N, C-alpha and C positions, 0 to 999 in steps of 0.2 A: 317722639311718641313711642311708647313701649307697649308691646303686645303681651297680654296676660295669657296664661295657659288656657283659660276658658275660651278666649277668642281664637286661639290656635285650634282647639278641638272643634269649634263650631264652623270652621272654614271647610268648605266642600271642594272648591276648585284648586286650593293650594294652601301654602303656609306663608304667613307674614313674618318676615325675619327683620330684626333691627340690626343694622350694620353700623358700627362706629366709624367715623372718618376724622382725620386730623383737622383741627380748626386753623384758621388763618392767624389767630392770636392765642396767647397762652391762657387768656381768661375766658375764652368761649370754646364751646364744642358743638358739633353738629351731629345729627343722626339722620339716617335715611331708611325708609321702609321699602323692602323689595318683595314682590309677590313671586314665590317659587313653587315648583311642583314638589309634592311630598317626597317623591323618590330622590330628589336632589337636595333635600333639606340638610341632612347630616353632612354630606359632602361639601355643601356650600359653607356651612358653619366652620368646618375644618379648614377650608381654603382661605376664608377671610379672618380666621383667628390668628393674630400675630404670635401667640404662644405655641401654636402647633405648626403653622407654616412659617418656619424660620430656619436660619442656619444654626446648627448645634455645634459644629466643629469648624475649624479653619478660621481664616481672617474674618469671615462673615459673622462669627459668634460675638465679635466685639462691637457690632453696629447697634445703634439705638433701636428701641422697639418700633419707633415710627419708620425706620428704614428697612425693617424686615419685610420679606415678600408678602406676608399676610396683611400687614398694615398698608403697604403700597397698593395691593389689590383692592382692599377695602376703600381706600381713598379714590381709586379709579372708578369703582362701582358707584360710590356716592356722587362723584362728579357727573357720571353718565346719567344717573337717575335724576339729578338736579336739572341737567340740561334738557332731559326729556320732558320733565314737568313744566319747564319754562316755554318750550317750543310747542307743546301740544296742550290744548284745552279740552281734549276728549279723554274719557276713561278707557277707550279702546286701546289695548297695547299695540305698539308698532310691530309690523312684520319683521322677522329675523331671517337672514339668509345664511346658509352654510355652504361650504365648498367641499366637493368630492373629487378624488383623483382616480385614475385607472378605470374610467367609465367608457372606454372606447367601444366596447361591445354592447352598451346599453343605450336604448333610445330614450327620448324624453318621457314617453309613456311608461317605459320600463322603470325609469327612475321614480316616477310618480307612484307606481305600484309598489316599489321597494320601500318608499318612505311614508306611505300613507298610514301605516300601522302605528307610527309614532306621533301622529297629530294631523292637523289640517294643513295640507300642502296647497299654498296659494299660487305658486308659480314654479316652473322648472325651466331652466335655460341651459342650452349647450351652444357655445359659439359656432361649432361645426358638428356635423353628424359623426365624424370620426375623431372628434376632439377627445383628449384624455381627461380634461377637467370639465366639471359641470357644477351648476349652482341650483340649490333647492331652497325655496322660500317657505317658511312656516308662519303660522298665525301669530305666535308669540315666542318669547325667549325660552320658556320652560320646555315647549315641544321641541325646539331646535336643540336644546341641551340634551334632552332625552335621546334624540336621534343620533347625536354625536356619541353618546355613551354606548348605545346599543350597537351601532355600526362598528365601533372599535372592538366589540366583543365577537364579531362575526369571524370565526376562525377560517382561514383559507382565503380571505379577501383582504385586499389592501386598498381600501377607499381613502384612508387618511382623512377622515372628516374633521372639519374645523370651522369656526365662525368666519364668515367672509367679511373683510373690511375694505373700505375705500382706500385707494392709493393716496398717500399724502406725503408731503416733503418732511423729512426728519429734521427737527430743529437742531441747531448747533448745541453740542454738549457743553454743559456748565463745567468748566475746569475746576471749580471749587468743590464739586461733589466728590466724595471718596470713591475710589475705584472699586468696582464690584469684586467680590472675593472669587478666587479660582474655584471651580466646582470640584476638582479632583486634585490629588496630591501625587499620584503615581503616573509615570510616563505611559504605562499600558492603558490606564483609564483615560488619559488625555487622548491617546490614539483611538480609543473606542469612541469617544465623543466626536472626534474629527471624522471617523467613519460614518457615524450616524448623520452628521450634518452634510457630508458629501453625498449621501444617498438621495438628496433632493426632496425629502418629505417635509421640509420647513418646520420641523419640530425642534424645540430647544432641548437641551439635556435635562432641564427640570421636568418638562412635560413627558419626556421619554422614561425617565427613571422614577418619577413620582409614584406610580402604582406598583413598583417592583419591591419584592422583599430582598432579593439578591442584588446588591449595588456595588460590591467591591470584590476583589480577588480575580478580576479578569486578566488573562494573559494569553499570549499566543503559544502554540505548541512548539516544542523544541525540535530542531533538526538533528536527529540522533545520528551520531557517528557510529554506524554499525561495524562490528569487527569484520575483518576480511575472512572469508570462509575458503579454506583450501579444499579443492575438489579432488576426486580420484581420477581425473582425466589423465590419460597417458600420452596424448598427442604431443604436448610440449617437449617430451623427451625424445621425439623422433625428428627434431629439427635438423640435426646434423646427419647427412647421408653417409658420412664416413665413420660414424660412431659404431661401436660393436653392436649396440642394440639394433640400429638400422641395417647392419649387415646380416645379423641373424634372422630378423623379421623383415626381410627385404620387401615383401609385399604388403607390409604394414597391416597384418591381420589383426593385431591387437592395438593399433593406434586409435584411441577412442577420444573423441572431442568432448562428449558430455556423459556424465554419470549423475543420476538423479538431477537432471537438467535444471539448474537454478541460475547459474551465472552466465552460461554461454548459450542460452536457449535459442537465440535468434541467429547464431552463427551456422553457416552451412560448410561442411567439410569439403575440401577440394577433391579428396579421394572418393567422395560419394557423389560427385557431379558427373553429368553426362559429357561426352566429348564436345558436342556443340556448345554446351554451356561453358566449358573450359576455354574454347576459342573465343566465345563472346566476352568472357571475363578478361582474356588477354587483350582483346581489342579495346575494351574500356580502359584498362590499366595503361597500355602503351599508346593510347590515342591513335589506334590503327583503324581506318575505316575502309580499307580496300579488300577485306576478306569477304568473299561472296560465295553463295551456294552454287555449286556446279552440277547439281543433280544428285544421283544416288549410285552406289556401287552395285555390282551384281547381286549382292546379298541384301539389297534394300537399305543400306546404311547411307546417311547423308555424306555427300562429297563436297569439300570446300576447295577453293582456289584462291590465289593471291596475285597481286600485280603491283609492281613498283616498290616492293619492300627491299630493305638493305640485305646484304648477304648474310649478316648475322641473324636477322629476324627470319629470313627465308629458311634458314636451317631448322627453325622450330616447326616448319610445315613441310616435311618431306613429301614428295609426290610419289608415294608408294602406299601399300596396304599391308596390314598385319597378316603374316603367314597363317596364323592360327584361326582368327575370327573374321578377317576381312575388313576390319576398321581401318581408319587412317593410321599410317605408321609413324609413330613419334620417336621410336628408338630403333636401334639396329645392332646386330652382333658386331663386335669390334674386330672380328676376324674375317667373316665371310660377307657381312653386310646384310644378312637376312633381317627383314623388317618385322617389328612387333609394335603393337599399340601401347603395351604396358608391360611392367615386370610380371604381372600375373600370367599373361599369355606366354611369356618366355619360360616361366616356371613350369607351366603345364606342358609345353613343347620341348622341355629341356632333354628328356630321355631320348626322344627321336632325333632332335637336332644335333646332339653331341656326336652321334654316329655319322651323320652326313656332313658336318661342318668341315669345310676346307678353306684355309686362308687364301685370300686373293694374292698375297705376296709370298715370299719365301720365309715367312715367320715360322719359327720353331714352335713345337708343342709347349715349351716352357713359357712362351709369350701369351698363351691362351688366357691367363688370368691377369694380364697387365691392364692398366687403366688407359684407354685410348684418349687421344687428344681431340677427336672430333666432338663438337658440341652436339648433344642430343643422344650420343651413345653412352653406354654405361658398362661397368665392369661385369664380365660374365659371372655366372653363378659358380660357387665352389661347393664343397661338400659340407659346409657348416651353416646351411640355410634351412629354415623351416619351409616346407612345401605344403600347400593346401590342396585338398582334393577338389576336383571339378564338380560343381553342383549340377545335378540332373533336374531339369525342370519337370514339374508335375509330381515331384516326390512329396509325400507327407513329411512333416517335421514335428519336432518337439522343442519347446523353449528350454534353454539351459540356464540363462541368466538374463536379467533385465537391467539395461543401462539407463534408460530413460523411457518416457512414454512412446517415443518414436524409434528407439533403437533396442534391439534384442539380439542375443546370440542363439542360434538354433543349430540342430544337427539333423541330417536326413535320416528318414526311416527306410530308405532303400535297403533291400535285403543284404546286398554285398557290403554297403557302407556301414550298416548297423552292426554286421558281424565283425568287421574290422575295428570299429569303434569299441565294442565291448571287449574284444581281445586286447586292445591297447590298454584299456582300463585295468584289466586283470594283470597284465604283465607289469605295469607300473606299480600297482598296489603290492604285488609280490616282491618287486625289487625294493620297495620302501621298507619291508620288514627286516631286511639285512643291511640296509644302507648305513654308512658311517656319518657322523656329524662332520660339518665343515671345519677344516683346520685353518682356513684363511678367509678373509672377507671376500664375498662375491663382488662382481662388477656388473653393471648394466649390460644385458645381453647374455648373461650366463643362464643356463637351464639347470635347475636343481629339483629337489623333491620337498614337498611340504604336506602337512596333514590337511585334507579337505574335510572340514568339520561336518557338513551335512551328511556325508556317507561314512565318515570315520575311516577313510582310507587315504593312502598317500597318492599324490598326483603331481604331474609335471608343472613347474612354475617357471615363467619367464621373468627374470629380474629386470625391473624398470628403473628403480631408484634405490639407492643404498644410503642409510643413515647409520649412526653409531650403534643403535640397538635394534632397529627394525629395517625391513625392506618393503618397498612397494612392488608387488608382483602380480602376474596374471596366471590363473590356473588354465593351462592350455586346453585341457579337455572339457572345460566348463565355461570359459569366458568370464570368470568371476575375478574382478579386480579386488585385491585385498592387501592389508598390511599384516605382515607376518614377522614375528620376533626372530632375530638372527639365530638364536640358539635352537629354534625349531626346524631349521633347514637341514636337509640331508643331501649327501653327495650322490649324484647319478652318474655312475662310471660307464655304463653301457652306451657307447656312441650311437649304435643303431637305434636303441630305444629313445635316446635323447632327441634324435632328429626324425623320429617316425612321423609319418604324414599327419597333418592337422585335418580333422574331419568336422570342424564346426565352422559356422559362417555367420558373419555379422549382417543383419538385415535392417534396412531403413524402411519403416512402415509408411504407407501412402496416406496422405490427406489428414494427418494428425493436426489438430488445431494448435495455433500458437498462443491462444489465450492462457494467461497465467491464472488458472483456476485451481480446482482440487486435484493437483498432480499426484498427491499422495494416494488418492483413491484409485487412480489409474495404475499406479505402481503396485498397489495391493492386489488389484484384479489380475494384472499380468503375472504376478508371482503365484497366484492360485492356478494358473495355466501351465506351470512348469511340469514337464514330464507327461503332459497330456497330448495325444495325437491331434495335430491340426492340419487342415488343408491350406496350402499356401500358393498363391499366384505371385510371381515376382519377375522383375526384369533384370537381366545381367548386363551391366554397363561397366566396362574397364575392370572386370574382375570383381565388381561389387554387386551385391544383391540390393536393388533399390525398388521403390514403388511396391513394396510387399503388401499383400492383402491376406489376412489370416481369417479362417473360419473354423469354428468348433465342429465337433461331430454332430451337435444338435442343429447346425446350420446358422448359428449366431455369428454375425460379423464382429470380429474382435476390434477392428478399426473403428467402427461406429460406436461400439460399447465404450471404448476409451474416450472418444469425443464427448459422449453423453456424460461420463463421469467427471471429466475435467471442466466442462462448460457449466457456469453458474447461471441458471435461468433468471431472467429479468423479473423482478417482483414489482408489479404495478398496483397502486392503491385501489384503483377502480375494479380490479378483478376480484379482490377479496377484502373489502373495506373493514370488516370486523376483526380480522386477524392482525396481530402485532406481537412483537417480542418484548415481553416484560423484563426489565433489567434485573428484577429480583430473581428471575429464573436462570439467569446466566451464571455459570460457575465462576468462582473467584479463587485465586491462588494466593496464599500468604506465605511469608518467609518462615521456614521452620525455626523454632526457638532454640536458643543455646547452641548456635552454630557459628563457625567462622566462615565467611563467604564473601565473594565479590559482588558488588551491586553498582548500579549507575543511577544517579539522581536525575530525574526528568523534569521536576518542577519544585520550586521552593518559594512560591509566591506567598504562602501563608506562614512562613517560618517565624515571623515576628508576632503573629496572632496566637497560634496554638503550638508553635515549636515543632511543626510537622513538615515533612517533605514527601513528595511522591517519587517512588523509586521502583526499580525492577531488578531482579537477579541477573547478573551478567550472563549466566548460562541461558537465560530466556530471551536474550536479544535476537538470536536467529529465528525464534518463534514469532517475535514482533515484526521482524523484517519480512518474513514470509507472509504474515497477515497483511502488512501494508502493501505488498506487491499485489496481493489478491484484491484489496480494496481499490487500488489504482486501476487495475485491469477491469474490474466491474464498474468503476466510476466512469470509465471511458464509454461504456455501453449506455449508461443511463444519463450521460451528460447532455445528450440532445433533447431530453424530455423537458417540456416547458410547463407541465402541470405541477402546481404547487402541492406540497404535502405537509400537513400540519400534524406533528407528532403529539401523542398523548403524554400526560405526565408520567415520568419513569419509563418511557418507551425508549428502547434502543433503536437508533436510526443511523443513517449515513449522512455526514455533514461535510461540505466542501469549504475549505479555508485556504485562500491563496493558492488555488488550483491544485490542492492536495485533499484527498478524501480521508476522513477519519470516522471511527465509530464514536457515537455520542449518545448521551442520555438527556432527554428533555427534563430540565429541572424546574422551569417556570415559564408560563405563557400568559401574557396579559392582554392578548388580542390586538397587538400593534404590528403583527407580522414579523416580529424578531424575538423568538423564544430564546431563553437562556439555556444553553446546553453545556454538558460536562463531557469533555473528551476523556473517556474512561481509561484509554490506553496511555494517555500522556498527563493526566492529572491537572487539567486546566479548564477554566470556564470561558465561554464565548457567547456573544450574542449573534445568532445566525439569522440570515434572511430565509424566508420560506422557499425561494427559488434555489437555494443552496442545500436543501434538505431532500433526501430520498428515503424511501422505505428500504430497510435492510433485509436481505434474504435470510431465512432461518439458518442456512448452512454457514453463514458468516458470524453467527452469534456464538462464537466459540469462547473458550475460557479467557477471562481477564487476568493477566499475570502481573499487572501493575498494582501496587498497593501503597497505602499511606503508612508512614512510620514516624514515631516521635524520636527526635534526636536527643539522646541523653547528654546533658551538659550545657545545652544552649540556654535553657532557663536559668541554670545556676550561674552561668557566665554573665547573663544580663543582670541578675541580682547582685553580682559582685562588682558591677560598674563597667563591664566590658561593653563597648559600643558595637551592636550587631549591625554592621553596615555591609555594603557590597564587598569591600576589601576583605573583611573578616570571613564572609561566606565564600569568596573565591579561594581563600587559602584552605579552609577546613571542610567546606561543603560545596565543592565545585560541581557544577552541572556538566553532563556529557563526558564524564571521565570515569574510568574504572577505579573503584574505591573498595578497600578491604574494611569490613565491619564485623562486629559481634552482635548477634541478634538475641532478643529476649522478648517476653510478653508481660503485659500488665492489663488490669481491668480498665476498660475504657469508660470514663465518666461522661455521662450525657446529661446536659442541663435539663431541668424540669422533669427529671425522670425519677420515679419512685423506686424503692428497693426491688431489685430483680432477683428471681430465683437463680440457682446455679446454672440451670439449663439455658436461661435467657441472657446470661451475662455475656457481653461481647468483649473480646480481647483485642488489644491494640499492640501492634508490633513496635518494639523499641530497639533502636540500633545504637551501638557504642562505637564511635570513631576513635581509634587509638591516638591519633595526633591531637584531636580535640581534648580528649581526657588528659593527655600529657600536658597540654597548655594550661588547663584549669589547675592541675596539681602543682605545676611550677609556679603559677601565679599565687596560689594559696601559700606556698612556702615563702615566697618573697614578701608577702604581706605579713 
């Protein structure tokens, strides 16, 4: 029976649809009439139409029309309708039950209230009150179908509604039937389907991808091999205690572990540690558990004792105290045996001690500088060492240079110290005006002159490392670590001026956060405080200034300000639900045209479709690495949140993939709890779950330096018959490798786009790979 248009228009409760079904014989056909809701009419037509619901590509395209998904669905619907008409002699439609998941927090009354807006709810059933699965029964199929459709559109909820079916035994498969065609062709897409099926939502790949526009091009982000970054740290060059550098800077005044702390942020320098921490570290390292606290010294310092250690290890814990400060004595004078806790105290006490020092034996004065054999003792000071002034507590200071957010060099504003410091600057600057150029290569440990750019005067520099054209050095009066050209060094001939007392101090600030956040903001803030008077509270431990607390003249705590600048506040959707980061407002960087430069390809998934790759300039890799570290640090803070966040279209958000956080743009959402997102810094598409998505703070919506580029020559090579396979791409367009290219620009063609004005024309980057161009030219000559 066929329904006329007039009959359809006269229907009030629904639409009568005639669905064809395959007949048992070739000479007969059957038709079935189904009563459907108007809102499902077009969708049902498309679903049962074998010309629309069919395989267009792949092995499934060769199947007969009766074997296409639309025809099979129509046959199943016709059989169900026929069975229903035979079993029931009433015109009342049978009740239809749907299944809902993730309903642990809803009661049966809550489920009834949730579903009553879609139709008449005849029954609600939950096996247990805390069960995750529930069943809702509607009066007819159209109401149940409407409920499934609308519940799927509820963003932020994962009910996974579906028709409930009775469990039944699956009949044995007919081996004569053709095997179903594979749904995907690429390995990445197969992995995507496996991920969907493993999620436990019992949806097939057809049901998952049917309502989506974006169905191809999915890939996982590349694990980028970032280039190693050389730091300005000087500590590695102090390893050898017998080197000239270690002898000249015996107290390691300029031994710096971190500079613009990025690589060694979590390391703690031994020379910045307290004595009790050094003993504790020794116990852990040597597996010694017999070192115990024995009270305190008269000065209030902790006193440690030991029992049952070997003679060799006992020598590391001498039962004596430092003559200068009263700490435990770790070293002693090789002549008279006077105890000191560190080289710093011996430096400070040297002028007094050398007058009173008397050898215990008949050693001559010439043996004063010999190296003793006793373990724990060290060579006495000679006249070629830098000596640091003793810091007076309570003095105001000024910052001279910033090493990292927790380490700075300062100088005291004490009247006498300030006078001597300025006099030293004047004398060295004057000596630099008449100094000669170096006639030989310097060595580590040498002290020379170099131009200090901020003040345009010459200053003393301690040579740390020497290369063919440059030297790594430290400006002694400023604590600035710098690379200076060899030809800019000057000879400092005055020995007294060369070894004049050092009046700057390295301070380790107290309580600075270890979060990898906006470190650059903290560095900028500290640099604005240079040369400003600051109040400082500090502890002196083994000659080092630790636990420093700085405060400005206005009473602002510098330590707290640094933490506030570094810390990235948590951005919760519930606090400001209407705010979000629109991806269109995020700045983008493109490669400059007509340039020779190095790049790295991050993704080439679509190279066969539009001959494009996603790449980044090689010089921008440190920027991407720093950004990724910030994302991982912030991701650890928000990882414990269980609230789901559903991003808007074109919204920049934070997405987790394989325990790594990325910046992503929401490209498509169909209400199934797995929006399609684009990792803008890596150029790949993913389907992410809502529990792997977080709202991104505006401070992390920084410039996107990854860009798309068309590879010149790939299209031409394909037209010439070259097979663009993985072997070809690994040779000429390898991912994760440094590659030299030439850049250009061309007008980007957009499909279905009318003529644009010159201002609206978008430009596309084009790269020319020399090896690929050479291959194409050689192939053309051979042909």
